[in-house]
C-alpha positions as CSV (number, residue, x, y, z in Angstrom):
1,X,-200.4,104.2,-33.2
2,X,-199.0,107.0,-31.0
3,X,-202.4,107.3,-29.3
4,X,-201.9,103.8,-27.9
5,X,-198.6,104.5,-26.2
6,X,-200.0,106.0,-23.0
7,X,-202.4,103.1,-22.6
8,X,-199.7,100.6,-23.3
9,X,-197.3,102.2,-20.8
10,X,-199.9,102.2,-18.0
11,X,-200.9,98.6,-18.8
12,X,-197.3,97.5,-18.5
13,X,-196.8,99.3,-15.2
14,X,-199.9,97.7,-13.8
15,X,-198.9,94.2,-15.0
16,X,-195.4,94.6,-13.8
17,X,-196.4,95.7,-10.3
18,X,-199.2,93.1,-10.0
19,X,-196.7,90.2,-9.6
20,X,-194.6,91.9,-7.0
21,X,-197.1,91.4,-4.2
22,X,-198.9,88.2,-3.2
23,X,-202.7,88.2,-3.6
24,X,-204.5,89.4,-0.6
25,X,-206.7,87.2,1.6
26,X,-210.0,88.9,2.5
27,X,-210.4,87.1,5.9
28,X,-206.8,88.0,6.9
29,X,-207.3,91.5,5.6
30,X,-210.4,91.9,7.7
31,X,-208.5,90.7,10.7
32,X,-205.8,93.3,10.1
33,X,-208.4,96.0,9.6
34,X,-210.1,95.0,12.9
35,X,-206.9,95.0,14.9
36,X,-204.8,97.7,13.3
37,X,-206.9,100.1,11.2
38,X,-210.5,100.2,12.6
39,X,-209.8,102.9,15.3
40,X,-209.2,105.5,12.6
41,X,-210.5,104.1,9.3
42,X,-213.2,101.8,10.6
43,X,-213.3,98.1,9.8
44,X,-215.9,98.9,7.1
45,X,-213.5,101.5,5.6
46,X,-215.6,104.5,6.7
47,X,-213.3,106.6,8.7
48,X,-214.1,107.2,12.4
49,X,-211.4,109.8,13.1
50,X,-212.1,113.2,11.5
51,X,-208.6,113.4,10.0
52,X,-208.5,109.9,8.5
53,X,-209.6,109.1,5.0
54,X,-212.3,106.6,4.0
55,X,-210.7,103.5,2.6
56,X,-213.8,101.5,1.5
57,X,-213.8,100.7,-2.1
58,X,-210.4,102.4,-2.8
59,X,-208.3,101.1,-5.6
60,X,-205.7,98.5,-4.5
61,X,-202.9,100.2,-6.5
62,X,-203.5,103.5,-4.7
63,X,-203.8,101.8,-1.2
64,X,-200.7,99.7,-1.8
65,X,-198.7,102.7,-3.0
66,X,-199.6,104.8,0.0
67,X,-198.9,102.1,2.6
68,X,-195.5,101.4,0.9
69,X,-194.8,105.1,1.0
70,X,-195.5,105.3,4.7
71,X,-193.5,102.2,5.3
72,X,-190.5,103.5,3.4
73,X,-190.6,107.0,4.9
74,X,-191.4,108.7,1.5
75,X,-194.7,109.7,3.1
76,X,-194.8,110.8,6.7
77,X,-197.6,110.7,9.3
78,X,-197.2,110.3,13.0
79,X,-199.4,107.2,13.3
80,X,-199.4,105.7,9.8
81,X,-195.6,105.7,9.4
82,X,-195.4,103.5,12.5
83,X,-198.3,101.3,11.6
84,X,-197.2,100.7,8.0
85,X,-193.7,99.8,9.1
86,X,-195.1,97.0,11.3
87,X,-197.1,95.4,8.4
88,X,-195.5,92.5,6.6
89,X,-195.8,92.4,2.8
90,X,-198.6,89.8,3.1
91,X,-200.5,91.8,5.8
92,X,-200.3,94.8,3.5
93,X,-201.7,92.8,0.6
94,X,-204.4,91.4,2.8
95,X,-205.6,94.7,4.2
96,X,-205.5,96.3,0.7
97,X,-207.6,93.5,-0.7
98,X,-210.1,93.9,2.2
99,X,-210.6,97.6,1.8
100,X,-210.8,97.4,-2.0
101,X,-213.4,94.6,-1.9
102,X,-215.8,96.7,0.2
103,X,-218.6,98.0,-2.1
104,X,-219.8,101.5,-1.6
105,X,-222.5,103.6,-3.3
106,X,-222.8,107.3,-3.8
107,X,-226.0,109.3,-3.4
108,X,-226.0,112.4,-5.5
109,X,-227.6,115.5,-4.0
110,X,-230.8,116.8,-5.4
């Protein structure tokens, strides 16, 4: 029974956080990505700027946590802190849904 506790704790955290943000709309998320994110992260989630991470296919829990951290000031970056503060909760959910929905593949080296 003790082996199940970590799984149960993580499951409860995920379920508890899932209801706190509205579901993201892909079309609206693409619009946010095109107008706000594409310069650095690309609308397709493949970063254009050399110091920006790829966002395509990234987990929504991670993306949401990072955007919220930028927005609250817990995480600092010259551009992202400003950009995240300007996003509404719905825009944040939309852009997170967009980038998570992008499917990527990996090619292993020989």
